N, CA, C and O atoms as a GROMACS GRO file, in nm:
protein
  372
    1UNK      N    1  10.189  10.791  11.650
    1UNK     CA    2  10.196  10.859  11.511
    1UNK      C    3  10.106  10.976  11.517
    1UNK      O    4   9.993  10.977  11.568
    2UNK      N    5  10.163  11.067  11.464
    2UNK     CA    6  10.105  11.210  11.441
    2UNK      C    7  10.045  11.222  11.302
    2UNK      O    8  10.120  11.206  11.205
    3UNK      N    9   9.918  11.248  11.284
    3UNK     CA   10   9.846  11.260  11.166
    3UNK      C   11   9.815  11.425  11.140
    3UNK      O   12   9.756  11.490  11.226
    4UNK      N   13   9.851  11.472  11.039
    4UNK     CA   14   9.790  11.578  10.999
    4UNK      C   15   9.714  11.592  10.853
    4UNK      O   16   9.727  11.506  10.766
    5UNK      N   17   9.643  11.696  10.840
    5UNK     CA   18   9.563  11.691  10.714
    5UNK      C   19   9.620  11.834  10.643
    5UNK      O   20   9.617  11.935  10.713
    6UNK      N   21   9.661  11.841  10.531
    6UNK     CA   22   9.757  11.965  10.473
    6UNK      C   23   9.658  12.003  10.360
    6UNK      O   24   9.646  11.928  10.263
    7UNK      N   25   9.588  12.115  10.370
    7UNK     CA   26   9.512  12.170  10.255
    7UNK      C   27   9.613  12.264  10.168
    7UNK      O   28   9.673  12.362  10.212
    8UNK      N   29   9.620  12.212  10.033
    8UNK     CA   30   9.710  12.265   9.918
    8UNK      C   31   9.647  12.346   9.814
    8UNK      O   32   9.554  12.305   9.745
    9UNK      N   33   9.697  12.457   9.804
    9UNK     CA   34   9.653  12.544   9.682
    9UNK      C   35   9.770  12.522   9.581
    9UNK      O   36   9.886  12.509   9.618
   10UNK      N   37   9.736  12.519   9.465
   10UNK     CA   38   9.855  12.464   9.355
   10UNK      C   39   9.825  12.583   9.222
   10UNK      O   40   9.734  12.665   9.217
   11UNK      N   41   9.925  12.563   9.129
   11UNK     CA   42   9.912  12.605   9.006
   11UNK      C   43   9.808  12.510   8.943
   11UNK      O   44   9.842  12.392   8.935
   12UNK      N   45   9.672  12.549   8.890
   12UNK     CA   46   9.572  12.467   8.849
   12UNK      C   47   9.622  12.387   8.737
   12UNK      O   48   9.600  12.266   8.735
   13UNK      N   49   9.686  12.445   8.645
   13UNK     CA   50   9.718  12.366   8.504
   13UNK      C   51   9.837  12.269   8.536
   13UNK      O   52   9.899  12.219   8.442
   14UNK      N   53   9.876  12.237   8.680
   14UNK     CA   54   9.979  12.141   8.707
   14UNK      C   55   9.949  12.054   8.839
   14UNK      O   56  10.040  12.008   8.908
   15UNK      N   57   9.821  12.039   8.865
   15UNK     CA   58   9.758  11.964   8.972
   15UNK      C   59   9.828  11.832   8.988
   15UNK      O   60   9.905  11.810   9.081
   16UNK      N   61   9.791  11.728   8.876
   16UNK     CA   62   9.859  11.581   8.872
   16UNK      C   63   9.977  11.586   8.890
   16UNK      O   64  10.015  11.522   8.988
   17UNK      N   65  10.065  11.647   8.826
   17UNK     CA   66  10.227  11.646   8.851
   17UNK      C   67  10.293  11.684   9.001
   17UNK      O   68  10.393  11.631   9.050
   18UNK      N   69  10.213  11.789   9.057
   18UNK     CA   70  10.225  11.833   9.182
   18UNK      C   71  10.199  11.739   9.289
   18UNK      O   72  10.263  11.722   9.393
   19UNK      N   73  10.076  11.669   9.239
   19UNK     CA   74  10.026  11.560   9.337
   19UNK      C   75  10.109  11.447   9.344
   19UNK      O   76  10.126  11.382   9.447
   20UNK      N   77  10.158  11.426   9.242
   20UNK     CA   78  10.253  11.301   9.247
   20UNK      C   79  10.387  11.330   9.306
   20UNK      O   80  10.451  11.237   9.354
   21UNK      N   81  10.439  11.460   9.307
   21UNK     CA   82  10.537  11.487   9.369
   21UNK      C   83  10.532  11.511   9.513
   21UNK      O   84  10.628  11.481   9.584
   22UNK      N   85  10.437  11.558   9.554
   22UNK     CA   86  10.392  11.528   9.692
   22UNK      C   87  10.371  11.416   9.764
   22UNK      O   88  10.402  11.398   9.882
   23UNK      N   89  10.307  11.328   9.678
   23UNK     CA   90  10.304  11.182   9.704
   23UNK      C   91  10.409  11.101   9.734
   23UNK      O   92  10.400  11.006   9.812
   24UNK      N   93  10.517  11.136   9.672
   24UNK     CA   94  10.647  11.058   9.664
   24UNK      C   95  10.714  11.103   9.786
   24UNK      O   96  10.806  11.030   9.823
   25UNK      N   97  10.688  11.203   9.854
   25UNK     CA   98  10.754  11.262   9.966
   25UNK      C   99  10.751  11.162  10.102
   25UNK      O  100  10.652  11.096  10.134
   26UNK      N  101  10.854  11.162  10.163
   26UNK     CA  102  10.866  11.069  10.288
   26UNK      C  103  10.768  11.145  10.395
   26UNK      O  104  10.787  11.262  10.426
   27UNK      N  105  10.657  11.064  10.449
   27UNK     CA  106  10.577  11.117  10.541
   27UNK      C  107  10.451  11.148  10.496
   27UNK      O  108  10.365  11.171  10.581
   28UNK      N  109  10.422  11.153  10.380
   28UNK     CA  110  10.292  11.196  10.305
   28UNK      C  111  10.235  11.032  10.268
   28UNK      O  112  10.296  10.954  10.196
   29UNK      N  113  10.135  11.010  10.319
   29UNK     CA  114  10.080  10.877  10.292
   29UNK      C  115   9.957  10.881  10.197
   29UNK      O  116   9.925  10.774  10.148
   30UNK      N  117   9.891  10.984  10.168
   30UNK     CA  118   9.803  11.010  10.050
   30UNK      C  119   9.784  11.134  10.007
   30UNK      O  120   9.801  11.226  10.086
   31UNK      N  121   9.750  11.155   9.888
   31UNK     CA  122   9.721  11.287   9.834
   31UNK      C  123   9.606  11.285   9.750
   31UNK      O  124   9.598  11.206   9.656
   32UNK      N  125   9.508  11.376   9.780
   32UNK     CA  126   9.375  11.378   9.723
   32UNK      C  127   9.338  11.492   9.627
   32UNK      O  128   9.331  11.603   9.680
   33UNK      N  129   9.316  11.486   9.508
   33UNK     CA  130   9.270  11.581   9.399
   33UNK      C  131   9.120  11.621   9.463
   33UNK      O  132   9.035  11.533   9.454
   34UNK      N  133   9.086  11.726   9.517
   34UNK     CA  134   8.962  11.785   9.551
   34UNK      C  135   8.896  11.881   9.477
   34UNK      O  136   8.959  11.956   9.402
   35UNK      N  137   8.756  11.886   9.491
   35UNK     CA  138   8.685  12.016   9.441
   35UNK      C  139   8.683  12.117   9.563
   35UNK      O  140   8.713  12.086   9.679
   36UNK      N  141   8.645  12.234   9.524
   36UNK     CA  142   8.629  12.342   9.624
   36UNK      C  143   8.766  12.442   9.626
   36UNK      O  144   8.849  12.454   9.536
   37UNK      N  145   8.765  12.499   9.738
   37UNK     CA  146   8.869  12.614   9.747
   37UNK      C  147   9.012  12.558   9.753
   37UNK      O  148   9.102  12.638   9.725
   38UNK      N  149   9.046  12.440   9.783
   38UNK     CA  150   9.183  12.370   9.766
   38UNK      C  151   9.170  12.260   9.647
   38UNK      O  152   9.077  12.192   9.604
   39UNK      N  153   9.296  12.272   9.616
   39UNK     CA  154   9.333  12.177   9.518
   39UNK      C  155   9.369  12.042   9.528
   39UNK      O  156   9.331  11.954   9.451
   40UNK      N  157   9.452  12.026   9.634
   40UNK     CA  158   9.477  11.908   9.699
   40UNK      C  159   9.469  11.875   9.837
   40UNK      O  160   9.487  11.972   9.911
   41UNK      N  161   9.448  11.766   9.895
   41UNK     CA  162   9.445  11.756  10.032
   41UNK      C  163   9.566  11.625  10.050
   41UNK      O  164   9.567  11.523   9.981
   42UNK      N  165   9.652  11.655  10.148
   42UNK     CA  166   9.753  11.553  10.172
   42UNK      C  167   9.744  11.499  10.319
   42UNK      O  168   9.718  11.571  10.415
   43UNK      N  169   9.768  11.370  10.324
   43UNK     CA  170   9.778  11.310  10.452
   43UNK      C  171   9.912  11.306  10.489
   43UNK      O  172   9.992  11.258  10.409
   44UNK      N  173   9.949  11.347  10.594
   44UNK     CA  174  10.075  11.350  10.674
   44UNK      C  175  10.075  11.274  10.784
   44UNK      O  176  10.002  11.301  10.879
   45UNK      N  177  10.163  11.161  10.786
   45UNK     CA  178  10.202  11.079  10.926
   45UNK      C  179  10.335  11.065  10.955
   45UNK      O  180  10.416  11.009  10.882
   46UNK      N  181  10.360  11.120  11.069
   46UNK     CA  182  10.487  11.133  11.120
   46UNK      C  183  10.509  11.082  11.262
   46UNK      O  184  10.410  11.084  11.335
   47UNK      N  185  10.623  11.037  11.311
   47UNK     CA  186  10.628  10.965  11.453
   47UNK      C  187  10.636  11.094  11.563
   47UNK      O  188  10.584  11.081  11.673
   48UNK      N  189  10.702  11.211  11.526
   48UNK     CA  190  10.715  11.297  11.615
   48UNK      C  191  10.656  11.457  11.561
   48UNK      O  192  10.670  11.496  11.445
   49UNK      N  193  10.596  11.530  11.660
   49UNK     CA  194  10.558  11.642  11.634
   49UNK      C  195  10.658  11.751  11.561
   49UNK      O  196  10.622  11.836  11.479
   50UNK      N  197  10.784  11.728  11.606
   50UNK     CA  198  10.874  11.805  11.527
   50UNK      C  199  10.917  11.772  11.358
   50UNK      O  200  10.972  11.848  11.278
   51UNK      N  201  10.875  11.640  11.339
   51UNK     CA  202  10.884  11.586  11.193
   51UNK      C  203  10.784  11.661  11.101
   51UNK      O  204  10.806  11.665  10.980
   52UNK      N  205  10.689  11.711  11.149
   52UNK     CA  206  10.598  11.786  11.070
   52UNK      C  207  10.656  11.923  10.990
   52UNK      O  208  10.623  11.963  10.878
   53UNK      N  209  10.753  11.983  11.085
   53UNK     CA  210  10.824  12.092  11.008
   53UNK      C  211  10.913  12.042  10.910
   53UNK      O  212  10.933  12.128  10.824
   54UNK      N  213  10.970  11.942  10.892
   54UNK     CA  214  11.037  11.875  10.781
   54UNK      C  215  10.972  11.843  10.684
   54UNK      O  216  11.024  11.857  10.574
   55UNK      N  217  10.844  11.794  10.695
   55UNK     CA  218  10.746  11.751  10.580
   55UNK      C  219  10.678  11.850  10.531
   55UNK      O  220  10.664  11.859  10.409
   56UNK      N  221  10.625  11.940  10.614
   56UNK     CA  222  10.519  12.051  10.535
   56UNK      C  223  10.595  12.164  10.502
   56UNK      O  224  10.607  12.184  10.381
   57UNK      N  225  10.652  12.246  10.583
   57UNK     CA  226  10.720  12.356  10.512
   57UNK      C  227  10.852  12.328  10.470
   57UNK      O  228  10.904  12.404  10.389
   58UNK      N  229  10.927  12.208  10.523
   58UNK     CA  230  11.023  12.179  10.439
   58UNK      C  231  11.024  12.092  10.322
   58UNK      O  232  11.128  12.084  10.256
   59UNK      N  233  10.925  12.028  10.291
   59UNK     CA  234  10.905  11.957  10.174
   59UNK      C  235  10.799  11.991  10.081
   59UNK      O  236  10.820  12.027   9.965
   60UNK      N  237  10.687  11.978  10.134
   60UNK     CA  238  10.566  12.016  10.052
   60UNK      C  239  10.569  12.153  10.018
   60UNK      O  240  10.543  12.175   9.900
   61UNK      N  241  10.592  12.252  10.087
   61UNK     CA  242  10.577  12.378  10.054
   61UNK      C  243  10.672  12.422   9.935
   61UNK      O  244  10.654  12.514   9.855
   62UNK      N  245  10.785  12.328   9.945
   62UNK     CA  246  10.907  12.371   9.853
   62UNK      C  247  10.863  12.308   9.712
   62UNK      O  248  10.922  12.353   9.614
   63UNK      N  249  10.779  12.221   9.694
   63UNK     CA  250  10.736  12.157   9.577
   63UNK      C  251  10.716  12.270   9.459
   63UNK      O  252  10.620  12.345   9.481
   64UNK      N  253  10.786  12.296   9.342
   64UNK     CA  254  10.721  12.399   9.263
   64UNK      C  255  10.614  12.404   9.226
   64UNK      O  256  10.588  12.302   9.163
   65UNK      N  257  10.517  12.487   9.232
   65UNK     CA  258  10.365  12.490   9.190
   65UNK      C  259  10.271  12.494   9.315
   65UNK      O  260  10.149  12.508   9.310
   66UNK      N  261  10.348  12.478   9.430
   66UNK     CA  262  10.238  12.497   9.551
   66UNK      C  263  10.258  12.646   9.605
   66UNK      O  264  10.356  12.705   9.652
   67UNK      N  265  10.108  12.687   9.577
   67UNK     CA  266  10.103  12.819   9.645
   67UNK      C  267  10.083  12.850   9.782
   67UNK      O  268  10.132  12.950   9.832
   68UNK      N  269  10.017  12.773   9.842
   68UNK     CA  270   9.992  12.790   9.994
   68UNK      C  271   9.950  12.653  10.046
   68UNK      O  272   9.907  12.565   9.972
   69UNK      N  273   9.965  12.639  10.189
   69UNK     CA  274   9.898  12.531  10.267
   69UNK      C  275   9.853  12.561  10.364
   69UNK      O  276   9.876  12.676  10.401
   70UNK      N  277   9.769  12.477  10.447
   70UNK     CA  278   9.712  12.509  10.553
   70UNK      C  279   9.695  12.386  10.642
   70UNK      O  280   9.609  12.304  10.608
   71UNK      N  281   9.762  12.365  10.744
   71UNK     CA  282   9.753  12.225  10.829
   71UNK      C  283   9.666  12.216  10.931
   71UNK      O  284   9.642  12.310  11.008
   72UNK      N  285   9.615  12.106  10.937
   72UNK     CA  286   9.527  12.073  11.057
   72UNK      C  287   9.577  11.939  11.124
   72UNK      O  288   9.588  11.830  11.068
   73UNK      N  289   9.602  11.969  11.249
   73UNK     CA  290   9.672  11.852  11.309
   73UNK      C  291   9.541  11.760  11.404
   73UNK      O  292   9.469  11.808  11.491
   74UNK      N  293   9.543  11.621  11.354
   74UNK     CA  294   9.454  11.563  11.425
   74UNK      C  295   9.459  11.509  11.575
   74UNK      O  296   9.554  11.439  11.613
   75UNK      N  297   9.380  11.535  11.639
   75UNK     CA  298   9.391  11.504  11.768
   75UNK      C  299   9.353  11.338  11.792
   75UNK      O  300   9.418  11.279  11.877
   76UNK      N  301   9.264  11.274  11.729
   76UNK     CA  302   9.211  11.146  11.728
   76UNK      C  303   9.168  11.098  11.604
   76UNK      O  304   9.138  11.171  11.509
   77UNK      N  305   9.164  10.966  11.603
   77UNK     CA  306   9.113  10.910  11.454
   77UNK      C  307   9.003  10.843  11.491
   77UNK      O  308   8.999  10.768  11.588
   78UNK      N  309   8.913  10.868  11.418
   78UNK     CA  310   8.778  10.779  11.435
   78UNK      C  311   8.750  10.721  11.278
   78UNK      O  312   8.742  10.798  11.182
   79UNK      N  313   8.737  10.568  11.266
   79UNK     CA  314   8.743  10.535  11.154
   79UNK      C  315   8.655  10.397  11.159
   79UNK      O  316   8.669  10.312  11.246
   80UNK      N  317   8.558  10.390  11.046
   80UNK     CA  318   8.471  10.253  11.051
   80UNK      C  319   8.579  10.131  11.030
   80UNK      O  320   8.544  10.022  11.073
   81UNK      N  321   8.688  10.140  10.977
   81UNK     CA  322   8.769  10.044  10.936
   81UNK      C  323   8.827  10.003  11.080
   81UNK      O  324   8.835   9.886  11.118
   82UNK      N  325   8.860  10.099  11.143
   82UNK     CA  326   8.922  10.071  11.297
   82UNK      C  327   8.803  10.017  11.382
   82UNK      O  328   8.830   9.936  11.470
   83UNK      N  329   8.689  10.051  11.366
   83UNK     CA  330   8.585   9.964  11.463
   83UNK      C  331   8.585   9.824  11.427
   83UNK      O  332   8.598   9.731  11.506
   84UNK      N  333   8.566   9.815  11.272
   84UNK     CA  334   8.536   9.679  11.248
   84UNK      C  335   8.647   9.591  11.299
   84UNK      O  336   8.621   9.485  11.355
   85UNK      N  337   8.786   9.638  11.279
   85UNK     CA  338   8.891   9.556  11.308
   85UNK      C  339   8.876   9.525  11.460
   85UNK      O  340   8.897   9.408  11.491
   86UNK      N  341   8.851   9.586  11.531
   86UNK     CA  342   8.848   9.607  11.687
   86UNK      C  343   8.740   9.482  11.708
   86UNK      O  344   8.778   9.392  11.783
   87UNK      N  345   8.622   9.471  11.653
   87UNK     CA  346   8.513   9.398  11.679
   87UNK      C  347   8.541   9.259  11.617
   87UNK      O  348   8.471   9.165  11.653
   88UNK      N  349   8.647   9.238  11.519
   88UNK     CA  350   8.667   9.149  11.460
   88UNK      C  351   8.784   9.051  11.536
   88UNK      O  352   8.809   8.932  11.514
   89UNK      N  353   8.838   9.132  11.620
   89UNK     CA  354   8.958   9.053  11.731
   89UNK      C  355   8.904   8.924  11.794
   89UNK      O  356   8.808   8.920  11.870
   90UNK      N  357   8.970   8.827  11.758
   90UNK     CA  358   8.912   8.692  11.833
   90UNK      C  359   8.808   8.604  11.766
   90UNK      O  360   8.786   8.492  11.812
   91UNK      N  361   8.734   8.654  11.646
   91UNK     CA  362   8.621   8.604  11.598
   91UNK      C  363   8.685   8.535  11.481
   91UNK      O  364   8.766   8.591  11.408
   92UNK      N  365   8.632   8.375  11.465
   92UNK     CA  366   8.687   8.300  11.382
   92UNK      C  367   8.570   8.246  11.296
   92UNK      O  368   8.481   8.186  11.356
   93UNK      N  369   8.562   8.258  11.179
   93UNK     CA  370   8.428   8.234  11.098
   93UNK      C  371   8.441   8.072  11.058
   93UNK      O  372   8.352   8.017  10.993
   0.00000   0.00000   0.00000
């Protein structure tokens, strides 16, 4: 599974509508409305590297109101949730 973090600039007056449209796209797992230089952050999870082109420039960038995107591809995922699940394997309460 390939995970990418997509920073998105949008039309400010349409952030909720744009976020909902992006969240409904195949390959997008979450969309966050955030403070700072970006308006939205989308988490994209796909099976193949080539699928990123279908999702990000092919779908996200074409949502009306999306002005720009910046994509960061994750090398590894570190998560407290993952660590807790690993340590809980085989433990019965």
